[in-house]
C-alpha positions, 0 to 999 in steps of 0.5 A: 632302062636296065640298071647296073649294079652300081646305079643308085636306086631312087629313094622310094625304090630303096625303101621298098626294097628294104621293106621286102628284104626285112619281110623276107628275113622275118619269114626265113627266121620263122621257118628256120629251126631255133639253134642252141646258143654255144656254151650252154650246159644243156642241149635240149635238142639232143635230149631223148625224144618221146619215140627214142628207145630206152637204154639199158640201165648200167646196173640192174634195179637202178636207183638215182641218189643224186639227180642231174643239176647242171650249172647255168654256165659251163664254167660254173660248179654243178652236177653234170650227170646222175649218181646211181647206187652201186657197189664196188666190183659190180658189173657195169653193162652197156646202155646201148650199142656202141664202142669203147672211147676211153678207159683210164684215170681222170683226175685220179678216178677210174673212168670209162667212156663210150660212144653210142650208135645214137651219137652220144658220149656216155662217161662212167665214174668210178669204173674200169674196163678190160676192153680196148678202145674201139671195141664194139659191144651190144646193148646190155653187154658187160663193158666193165665193173664199178670201181672205188673212189666215188664222190657219194657218201655211199658207193655209187656210179656217176653217169654223164651224157653229152652229144658227140658233136657238142663241146661237152654240152651235158644233158640229163641221162635219166630219161634215157633210162626211163627214170624221168617220172620215178617219184611215187605218188603218196597214198593221198593221191591214190585214184578214187577208183581202181581200173576195172577189168579182167586183171587177175592179180595172181603172181605169174612168176614161178619155176618152169622147164626144170631150171633153177632160179637165176640159172636159166641158160640163154638158149632158153630165153629170147631177147625183147625186140622193143627193149634191146639188151633185155631177155625173158622166157620166149612166150613172155617176150612175145607177149610183152613185145605185143603189149609194147607195140600197143602201148606205143600206139597210145603213147608214141614210145615203147614201154621202158624196161629198167630190169628183166631177167636177173641171173643168180650173180646179179641177185647176189650183188643186189642183196649186197647193195639193197640189203633186206629190201632185196630178195634172197638170192635164188628166190627173186621173181626176176630169176624166172625170166617172167618179171619186169621192172618198168619206167617211163611213167608206168613206175608212178601210181596214178599216172596215165601210163600206169592206168593204161597198163592196169587196164590193158596189160592183162589182155596180153598176159601181164599182171600187176601183182596184188602185193605190188599195188599201192595198197599191197604189202610191198607197193611197187608200181614198176613191177609186172609179171607174166601170168602163165 
């Protein structure tokens, strides 16, 4: 006979139903994604994925001086972002496309924050901007300048990132900028053998088209399709994008660029910031739009990414100059040039 909703079940029937319910709940728990607990300082699910596009660094030749070190609980003290070396009045560029969210003072410090099209809030301190709240911008576009009042011993820019839909659940900004593997390997860990191949190490950068270093018009350059916000000479751009597609087929993500063409004014700023470690303005290889600085693992000698580039980049016209190699006069794992 049919039972109404109020009819009590026999003991065995209730036990069987309970077991079935428990089994069903266990199956659902296994199938559902694990949700983050509220109140955590870091939201791993919102971190950049391996296939996410790399953001443009807020300042060229970005150097992290203080790493991300969040507290275990949101109310505890910690470093909820990264500090990058910068000098006052240095232009600050948009990491990716988005809109201006805030500009003003927070606790007496000049602050600019943006909402990105990727669904993140990015905060910069100390920084100021003349843009209006709601103004749109493209990746790499100037959105303000570095101000004074940084908490670093030397001048710096603090960058904080959190998902727009979270309650300021800060995440590490470094991977967005290809800086997740930026520590260089010591000489003792140099590979036993250098990769073999046709990788001519002669420098590719130099004058072309009658242009002066760092003063090449935008009309003579082409934007990179695999790294929005960066520009190179058009043949170098086309070759680099082909290389990046091949790299993506191997590693599941495009090549991370931390720097490309540097105009003259940017070279002047880098000279102020880095001193003797920076090229004299008007002489940088980046000023010919034929050089790039790379991250995402390529910037570490001996990594799988670096080894792949050494073996394959020359096929696309990109070389790692001999002076930049681990035994070179100025080892820079990240520096690559287009050979004309």
